[in-house]
N, C-alpha and C positions, 0 to 999 in steps of 0.2 A: 973731897967727900961731900962738901956742901953743893958743889956743882952737880954731882951724881944724884943727890937727893932731889935737887931742883928739877933735873931732867926727868927723874922717875915720877915726880908729882905731876909734871906736865903730861907725861904719857898716860898716867892713870886718870887724870882729869879729862883728857881728850877722849879716852875710852868711855868714861862715864857719860860725858856729854853726847857721844855718838850713840850709846845705848838708849839714852832718853829720847834722842831725836828719832831713832829707828822705831822705838816703841810707839811714839806719838804718830809717826807716819803710818805704820802698819795698822794701828788701831783706828785712825781716822779713815783710812781706806775701807776697812771692814765695816765701819759704822755708816758710811755714806754710799757705798757701792750697791748696785742692785743685788738682792740676796742670791747666794749660790748654795745655801743650805737652809735647813728648816729652823734653826735658831735665828739666823739672820732674818728669815721671812717673818717669824713671829714678832720680832722687834720692829718691823716696819708697819705692823698692823695698827690701824686707827680704831677707835671705839666703834663697834659694829656687832651685828648678829650673825653668827655662823651656826646654823641649826644643828648640824651633826659633825662632831669632831672625832677623828679616829687617831688614837695614840697606840704606840707599840714599837716593835722592832721591824726588821725586814719582812716579818710575817704579817705586817700591816702594809708596809710600803709596796710589797709585791702582790698583795692580795685584794686590796680595796680600790676599785675603780670608781672614783668620786664622780666622774661624768655620768656613769650609770646610776649612781645613787641620786644625783640631782634630776636625771631624766625620769626616774621612777617615782620620786617623791615630790618634785616641784620645789624643793627647798635646797639651800646651799649646804655643801659638805666640803670638808678639807681633810686630806690624808697627811698626817704629820708623823707617820711611822719613819723611824731612822734605822738604818742598817747597824746592827750590833747594839742598839740601845737597851738599857736595863730599865726596870720600873722606876728607879730613882731618877733617871733622865726624863721619863714621862711625867713624873711629879714636878720637876723643874719646868717642863714645857707648860703644864697646866697653870702653875703659878705665874708664868710670864704672860700667858693668854689673858688671865684675869687682870693682871697689872696693866695690860694694854687696853683694857676696857672691852674685851670680847665677851659677848653674851652667847650662851649656847643652850640648846634644848636638851641634847643628849651627848654624853661623852661615851664613846666606845673604846674600851681598854682591852687589848689583847693580853691574856695571861696564860702562861704555860710553864715550861721549865725555868723561865726567868723568875719564877716565884722563889727559886733557890739562890738567885744572885743578890748579893749585897753590895751596895755602892753604885758607882757610875761606870759606864763602859769607857774605855780609852778614846774611842772614836767620838762619841757624843760629847765627852768632856773636852776634847780638843776643840771641837767646833764652838763650844761656849766660851773658851778661854779669851778670845779678843774682847769680850764684854764683861770681864771679871769685875770691873768697877761698877757695873750696873747694880743698883741696890738689891734687886731680887736675886740675881745670880750670886752676888757676893755673900749675902746672908745665907742662901741655900748651901753654898759650898762650905762656908765656915761652920754652919750648924751640923753638917753631915760629915765633918772631920775629913775633908778632902786632903789626900796626901800632898805635901808641899804647898799648901794653900798660901801661907805667908810669903814664900818665895815667889810664887806665881803672881801674887797680888802686888808685892812691893819692890821686887827687884826688876828694874827695867829690862824689857826684852827677853827675860828669862823664859816666859811661857811660850814665846814664839820659837825659841831654840829647842825647848823640850818637846814641843808638839809640831815640829817642822814638817812631818809628812802630811799633815792636814791643814796647817795654817802658816807654813813657812813661805819661802821666797816664791815658789812656783804658784801657789794659790794666791799669794799677794799680787803677783803680776796679772793673773787672770782677773782678779777683782778690780785692779787698777785700770785694766783695759775694758771693764764692763762686759767681759765675756760671759755669755749666758750658759748655764749648766745644761746638760742633756735633757734633764727633766725639770720642768717648772716647779719650784718648791711650793707654789700656790696650789698646784694640783696634787703633786706628791706621789701619784701612782707610777711605779717603776716595774712594768710587766717583764716577766721572764719568757723567753722564747724556746719552744721545743722541749726535748727531754734529754737529760743527762743520765748516764748509767748510775744507778743508786748504789751508794756505798753503805756499809754497815752504819746503822743509826739507832741510837738508844736514848730513851728518856731517863730521867733520874730514877734510881732504885729506891730512894727514900725521900721523905718530904719534910720541910721545915715546919715548925709550929705556926709561924706567921711571917708575913712580909710587911715591914713597917711602911714601905712606900705605898703599897696597895691600900692599907688602912688610912694613910694620910690623904690619898686621893679621894677615897670614899667620904672622909670627913669634910674635906674642902667642898666637894660637890653638894653634900647635904646642906652645908652652910649657905651655899649660893643657889640652892634649889635647882641643881642640875641633875638630871636622871643619869645614872651610870649603868652601862651595860658591859659586864665582864664577859668576854667570850674567848674560846680557844679555837684557833684556826686548824685546818686539816693537816694530818700527817699521812704519809704513804703506808701501804699495807704491811711492809716489812719492818716498820719501826718497832723496836723492842721496848719492853716495859711500859706498854700502853696503859696498864693498870694505874700508872701514876696519875692519869687524868681523873680517875675515880677517887684517888686519895685527895687530889686537889679540890674536888667538889665537896669533900667533907670539911675542908677549911673554908671554902667559898661556895656555900650552897646555891648562891644566885648565879654561878658561872654557867654560861650557855656553851654546851659542848658540841662543837662542829668538827671534832678531831677525826671522825671516821665518815665513811659513806661516799668517798670519792675514788673513782677508778685511777689506777696508777698512770694511765696515759695522760691524765690531767696535771701531772706533777713535772716540774722542772728537775727537782731533786727531792729527797725524802721529806724535807721540811718546807718546801716552797712550791706552790702551784705555778703552772705556766699561765700564759695570758688567757687561754681558753678556760682553764680551771678557775682562775681568779674572777672572770666574768660570771661564771656559774655560782661561785661562792658568794660574790657580792649580791647577786640577785636573791639568793636564798636568805642571806643575812637581812637584807632590807625587807623581804617579804615577811619573815618571821618576827623581826624585832622592831619594825616600824609600821609597815602597812597593816599587818594582822592586828596590831595593837589598836589601830584607829577604828577598827570595825566594832 
């Protein structure tokens, strides 16, 4: 019996040591490798000025051509939109930008049906997990009651197992080999090509009283003297419940509504413009919210 318990202890001890070693190795690679996603990119930034920062979901990543913004304004812009991101994820991005010493003139925040989302998206949360010990990320996830926070933070390698599709062995290998992503996170614009057949698409039929992440972003920007531009990107003509945007403006009177006025040929699908549409939208947004304001 004593021999069995000794052998069992050896096995358990070896597994624990292996988990700690794997956790250290994965984390070290993600911390030091060239960034392959936008959380990694933000954490590599040094104190600097980025005049125009765009935050949101894929409806920012696919819609805002930062090279066009810079050409039109002569100032620096970055697109930090993330596929599937919720407003809570954008709040964490803003906190990290400020922690890294980034100064900005304007923050453009895309707001639409995500006003109804509470918490973080699984995709964005996974991309932040390698850096859960970072003081800003750790405090944000703890304060917003992230599920399994304690396990992710204190059980070695647990977060890499649970979020394997985004930060597991495959992504670890790409990072270890310094493989560049298809889109440079420092530019962030991921254009869609062509047109897909539109499926039935509907905005929410009801609206929440408030969204705590939006209010927190507005408060932080006020404290740091950053101008906030809330905007809603276009939807195709067959989108149902478009009256939701009107309801949203009653909650956020400052919201800039760009949800209509674009031909369906400019859409990749009902919620995303194609590259041609994105260029047109970028020009209009810059003309209305930056250039016209200077005059």
